[in-house]
Structures are given as C-alpha cells and as structure tokens.
C-alpha positions as CSV (number, residue, x, y, z in Angstrom):
1,K,0.0,0.0,0.0
2,A,2.8,2.4,0.8
3,T,4.9,1.9,-2.4
4,G,3.2,-0.6,-4.6
5,T,-0.1,-1.3,-6.3
6,A,-2.0,-3.1,-3.6
7,V,-4.4,-0.1,-3.5
8,D,-5.6,2.0,-6.5
9,W,-4.6,5.5,-5.4
10,V,-5.6,8.7,-7.1
11,Q,-4.4,12.2,-6.4
12,M,-6.4,14.0,-3.7
13,P,-8.6,16.8,-5.1
14,G,-7.1,20.2,-4.6
15,M,-3.5,19.0,-4.2
16,K,-1.3,20.4,-7.0
17,P,2.3,19.5,-6.1
18,G,4.9,21.5,-8.0
19,P,8.4,20.5,-9.1
20,D,9.8,21.6,-5.8
21,S,7.1,20.1,-3.6
22,T,8.1,17.8,-0.8
23,E,4.6,16.4,-0.2
24,M,2.2,14.2,-2.1
25,V,-1.3,13.0,-0.9
26,N,-3.4,10.3,-2.5
27,I,-6.8,8.8,-1.6
28,L,-8.5,5.5,-2.2
29,H,-10.3,4.8,-5.5
30,G,-12.8,2.1,-6.0
31,S,-12.0,-0.2,-3.0
32,A,-13.6,-1.1,0.4
33,G,-13.4,1.5,3.1
34,T,-11.7,4.9,3.2
35,A,-8.0,5.3,2.7
36,A,-5.4,8.0,2.3
37,R,-1.6,8.0,1.7
38,A,0.8,10.9,2.3
39,C,4.4,11.0,1.3
40,G,6.8,13.8,2.3
41,L,10.3,14.8,3.3
42,V,10.8,15.5,7.0
43,S,13.9,17.1,8.5
44,L,14.1,14.7,11.4
45,E,16.7,12.0,11.9
46,P,17.3,9.3,12.8
47,A,14.4,7.4,11.3
48,K,13.6,5.7,14.7
49,L,12.7,9.1,16.2
50,V,10.2,9.8,13.4
51,V,8.6,6.4,14.0
52,E,8.2,6.9,17.7
53,V,6.6,10.3,17.1
54,F,4.2,8.9,14.6
55,K,3.2,6.1,17.0
56,D,2.3,8.6,19.7
57,K,-1.2,9.2,18.3
58,M,-2.4,11.2,21.3
59,A,0.2,14.0,20.5
60,W,-1.0,14.8,17.0
61,N,-4.4,13.2,16.3
62,R,-7.0,15.5,17.8
63,H,-9.7,12.9,17.1
64,C,-8.0,10.3,19.3
65,R,-9.3,10.1,22.9
66,R,-7.3,7.3,24.3
67,V,-4.7,4.6,23.3
68,A,-3.9,1.7,25.7
69,T,-1.2,-0.9,25.1
70,L,-2.7,-4.2,26.2
71,Y,0.3,-6.3,25.4
72,A,3.9,-5.8,24.0
73,T,6.8,-8.0,23.2
74,T,10.0,-7.9,21.1
75,T,10.9,-10.3,18.3
76,S,14.2,-12.0,17.5
77,N,15.0,-9.5,14.8
78,G,14.5,-6.5,17.1
79,G,11.0,-5.8,16.1
80,V,8.2,-4.8,18.5
81,I,4.7,-6.4,18.6
82,E,1.9,-4.5,20.4
83,V,-1.8,-5.1,21.0
84,L,-3.6,-1.8,21.2
85,Y,-7.0,-0.5,22.2
86,T,-7.9,2.9,20.7
87,Q,-10.8,5.2,21.3
88,M,-11.8,8.0,18.8
89,F,-14.2,10.9,19.5
90,A,-17.4,11.2,17.6
91,P,-17.6,14.5,15.5
92,T,-21.3,15.0,16.3
93,T,-23.9,14.2,19.0
94,L,-25.9,12.3,16.4
95,A,-23.4,9.4,16.2
96,S,-21.5,7.1,18.6
97,A,-17.8,7.3,19.1
98,R,-15.5,4.6,17.4
99,D,-13.0,2.3,18.9
100,F,-10.4,-0.1,17.5
101,Y,-8.7,-3.3,18.7
102,T,-5.5,-3.6,16.7
103,L,-2.1,-5.4,16.4
104,R,0.9,-3.2,15.6
105,Y,4.3,-4.4,14.4
106,T,7.4,-2.3,14.1
107,S,10.4,-3.6,12.3
108,M,13.6,-2.6,10.5
109,L,13.9,-3.7,6.9
110,E,17.1,-4.9,5.2
111,D,17.8,-1.5,3.6
112,G,17.6,0.3,7.0
113,S,14.1,1.6,6.6
114,I,11.6,1.2,9.5
115,V,8.1,0.1,8.9
116,V,5.1,0.3,11.3
117,C,2.1,-1.8,10.3
118,E,-1.2,-1.8,12.3
119,R,-4.4,-3.6,11.5
120,S,-7.5,-4.7,13.4
121,I,-7.8,-8.0,15.2
122,S,-11.1,-9.8,14.6
123,S,-12.6,-13.2,15.2
124,L,-11.7,-14.1,11.6
125,N,-8.0,-14.1,12.7
126,G,-8.8,-16.9,15.1
127,T,-7.7,-14.8,18.1
128,P,-9.7,-13.4,21.1
129,T,-11.2,-10.0,20.5
130,A,-11.6,-7.2,23.0
131,P,-15.1,-6.9,24.5
132,L,-17.4,-4.2,23.1
133,V,-17.4,-1.0,25.2
134,Q,-20.5,1.3,25.4
135,P,-21.2,3.7,23.8
136,F,-18.5,2.9,21.2
137,V,-19.0,1.3,17.9
138,R,-16.2,-1.1,16.9
139,A,-14.6,0.1,13.7
140,Y,-12.1,-1.8,11.5
141,M,-8.6,-0.8,10.5
142,H,-7.2,-2.4,7.4
143,A,-3.4,-2.6,7.2
144,S,-2.2,1.0,7.9
145,G,1.0,2.6,9.3
146,S,4.1,4.3,8.1
147,L,7.3,3.6,6.2
148,V,10.4,5.8,7.1
149,R,13.5,5.9,4.9
150,Q,16.6,7.7,5.9
151,C,17.9,10.4,3.6
152,E,21.6,11.1,4.0
153,G,22.0,14.7,5.0
154,S,18.4,15.7,4.5
155,G,16.3,13.9,7.1
156,S,13.8,11.2,6.3
157,I,11.2,10.3,3.6
158,V,8.0,9.4,5.4
159,I,5.1,7.5,3.8
160,I,1.9,7.3,5.9
161,V,-1.1,5.1,5.1
162,D,-4.5,5.1,6.8
163,H,-7.1,2.6,5.7
164,M,-10.3,2.2,7.7
165,E,-13.9,1.1,7.7
166,L,-15.8,3.4,10.2
167,E,-19.2,1.6,10.0
168,A,-20.9,4.4,8.1
169,L,-24.2,2.5,8.0
170,S,-24.6,2.9,11.7
171,V,-25.1,6.7,11.4
172,P,-27.9,8.8,9.8
173,E,-27.5,8.9,6.1
174,V,-26.9,12.6,6.0
175,L,-23.8,12.1,8.2
176,R,-22.2,9.3,6.2
177,P,-19.9,11.6,4.2
178,L,-18.1,12.2,7.5
179,Y,-17.4,8.4,7.7
180,N,-16.9,7.2,4.2
181,S,-14.9,10.1,2.7
182,S,-11.2,9.4,2.0
183,S,-10.6,13.1,1.6
184,T,-11.9,13.7,5.1
185,L,-9.7,10.9,6.5
186,A,-6.7,12.4,4.7
187,Q,-7.3,15.9,6.2
188,G,-8.0,14.7,9.7
189,M,-5.4,12.0,10.2
190,T,-2.9,11.3,7.4
191,M,-1.9,14.9,6.6
192,A,-2.1,15.8,10.3
193,A,0.6,13.3,11.2
194,L,2.9,14.6,8.5
195,K,2.3,18.2,9.6
196,H,3.1,17.3,13.2
197,L,6.4,15.8,12.2
198,R,7.3,18.9,10.3
199,H,6.3,21.1,13.2
200,L,8.7,19.1,15.5
201,A,11.4,19.5,13.0
202,K,11.1,23.3,13.2
203,E,10.8,23.5,16.9
204,G,14.2,25.2,17.1
205,I,13.0,28.2,15.2
206,P,12.3,30.9,17.9
207,E,10.3,33.3,15.6
208,V,7.6,32.4,13.2
209,L,6.9,35.0,10.4
210,P,3.2,35.9,9.8
211,G,1.7,34.0,6.9
212,Q,4.2,31.2,6.9
213,G,1.6,28.7,8.1
214,Q,3.7,27.5,11.1
215,Q,2.5,27.7,14.7
216,P,4.7,28.3,17.7
217,A,4.8,25.3,20.0
218,A,2.9,27.0,22.8
219,V,0.0,28.1,20.5
220,R,-0.1,24.6,18.9
221,A,-0.3,22.9,22.4
222,L,-3.1,25.3,23.4
223,S,-5.1,24.7,20.3
224,H,-4.7,21.0,20.8
225,R,-6.1,21.2,24.4
226,L,-9.0,23.4,23.2
227,V,-10.0,20.9,20.6
228,K,-9.7,17.9,23.0
229,G,-11.8,19.8,25.5
230,F,-14.5,20.5,22.9
231,N,-14.5,16.9,21.8
232,N,-14.9,15.8,25.4
233,A,-17.9,18.1,25.7
234,V,-19.5,16.8,22.4
235,N,-19.1,13.2,23.6
236,T,-19.7,13.6,27.4
237,F,-18.5,10.1,28.3
238,I,-19.9,8.6,31.5
239,D,-16.4,7.5,32.6
240,E,-15.4,11.2,32.5
241,G,-18.0,11.9,35.2
242,W,-20.8,13.2,33.0
243,T,-24.4,12.5,34.0
244,L,-27.5,12.8,31.8
245,I,-30.1,15.3,33.1
246,T,-32.5,15.4,30.2
247,C,-32.7,14.4,26.5
248,D,-35.9,14.5,24.4
249,G,-34.3,12.8,21.4
250,A,-31.1,12.4,19.4
251,D,-31.7,15.6,17.4
252,D,-32.8,17.8,20.4
253,V,-30.8,19.6,23.1
254,T,-29.2,17.3,25.6
255,L,-28.3,18.5,29.1
256,M,-25.4,16.9,31.0
257,V,-23.8,17.7,34.3
258,K,-20.3,17.0,35.6
259,A,-19.3,17.3,39.2
260,P,-15.7,18.6,39.8
261,S,-13.1,16.1,41.1
262,T,-12.2,16.2,44.8
263,T,-8.8,17.7,44.0
264,T,-10.3,20.4,41.7
265,A,-12.9,21.4,44.3
266,R,-10.2,21.6,47.0
267,L,-7.9,23.8,44.9
268,H,-10.6,26.2,44.0
269,N,-12.4,26.0,47.4
270,A,-15.6,25.4,45.5
271,S,-17.9,22.5,44.5
272,K,-19.7,24.0,41.5
273,S,-20.7,21.5,38.8
274,I,-20.2,21.9,35.1
275,L,-23.3,22.1,32.9
276,C,-23.2,21.2,29.3
277,A,-26.0,21.8,26.8
278,K,-25.3,20.2,23.4
279,A,-27.0,19.5,20.1
280,S,-26.2,18.8,16.5
281,M,-28.1,20.5,13.7
282,L,-28.3,19.2,10.2
C-alpha cells in the first residue's frame, strides 16, 4: 500500500504539487473502506525518532481520545509487537464514538528503513477480541501505518497510510460523508501526522513569520487542548464523570452535568458542577 499497487490510489482533489514540492497526498479509488496516503520529506533523523513520534497518536491526532497498550513484546530481529485498544471521538452528538482493537508491528527492513504496520484483530483471525465498550462502535482498520526511509544529510522520507472502515451504515444517512470520505480521512489523520512531524522538525525556530503557516509550539499545544476539551464536551462520556439530566431525542438539546473532582474542588475551594448543553443541527 505504501509503495506498490495493492491499492488503487488517485491524487487528492485540490492537491497540486509542483516540481519543488516535498509532499504528495493520494486517496483510495474504488475499493472497500476509506484510505489515504501521504508522502513527504521531514527534516528529522534518525528514522527511529520519526517512527516513535508517529506512534504517539495522542500527541498529533485530535480525534484520538485514548490509546492503551494491552500487550507488548519484542521479536528475535529487534521488532516490536503490540496489541492496542484505541478510542476515537465522535464528531457530532448524532453518532457514537468509534474504537479499534489492533495489532501493531514495528520492524527494520534490510535497507535500513523502518516500517510500522497496524491492523484490526477480529474473530476471523482466530484470536480473542476485545469486548465491546459502550457507547463505542467497533470500527475496522485495514493494514495501515508508516514507512520511514533515511535520507543522508536531509532527514527522512515518510510515507503514511490510513485505511479504515468506520461503520458508516450505523449513522444517519446525511452524516455518512463524515465516515466514508477518503478526503476527510486524509485531512483529519494522514496529513495531520505529517504536519506534526514537520512542526517538531522546526521547533528550534524561535520566531515564526506571519503568513508562513507555522504555529509556535505553545500556541499549537493550546489549540490541541482546546479541541480535545471541545471533543470531550461533544461526547460527554460517562467515565469522565458526565451524568445525563434530560434528552428528548437524538436531534434535540441534551443536558449533561459533571461534578468537579475532589482535587479540583479543594484547589478552588468550590464544589460547583459543570453544565453542558449540546445539540447537533443538520
């Protein structure tokens, strides 16, 4: 998928790479699920550093709520095998959040490149699967990941592939473009990972000129927290302490309340709860 013809890729609409471009984005054409591939040059080395940054989904994927490593071991050739459980936020109150139960393998190839491959574990593999967790809908990840090749004197060439089936039939028909669009997947995940790597490569630059499209680290961290906080409010998970007050229907206003933690109440000498009114409009 990363370098061959296992998937029929087409250029992403709106992407017009020039002769000096260091980035190329493709999306899936005529196959199952949604998929995107991004290829770019990143001024980070060694390649192992790029891989570890890419694997830290919580740092760059604003749609990712939680990643838990359920099992990890090393192989005789120095590779790493991990069993992961991942939770993703829902983009609207009219749909359930998604989760994944996956196997991830990291290994170095003969030419020195490092490959990370991750895909869902299902009962078809003949292995135990993670129990379903409410209110999440179990989504499926086809073989996805990254391929990092060292470039002497110029960083690394990074190829990122995301290929998923997000169970679009489980949401109202008008919302399905959010779940079966490869372009949406490319913008929200694949390109976001590549941009995060490039931001880290430029962390040493103290000043950012207006209009250059780069954010200072502090501003980027703040925006990341704001989006995560908003996603938490949209989803209001019970395990975050949210309690339902009233809800007349899926497309009406829902009222939730959240009591502050004991530590927060003590620090602020208060016990005021947080009230959240939320609704999605089509």
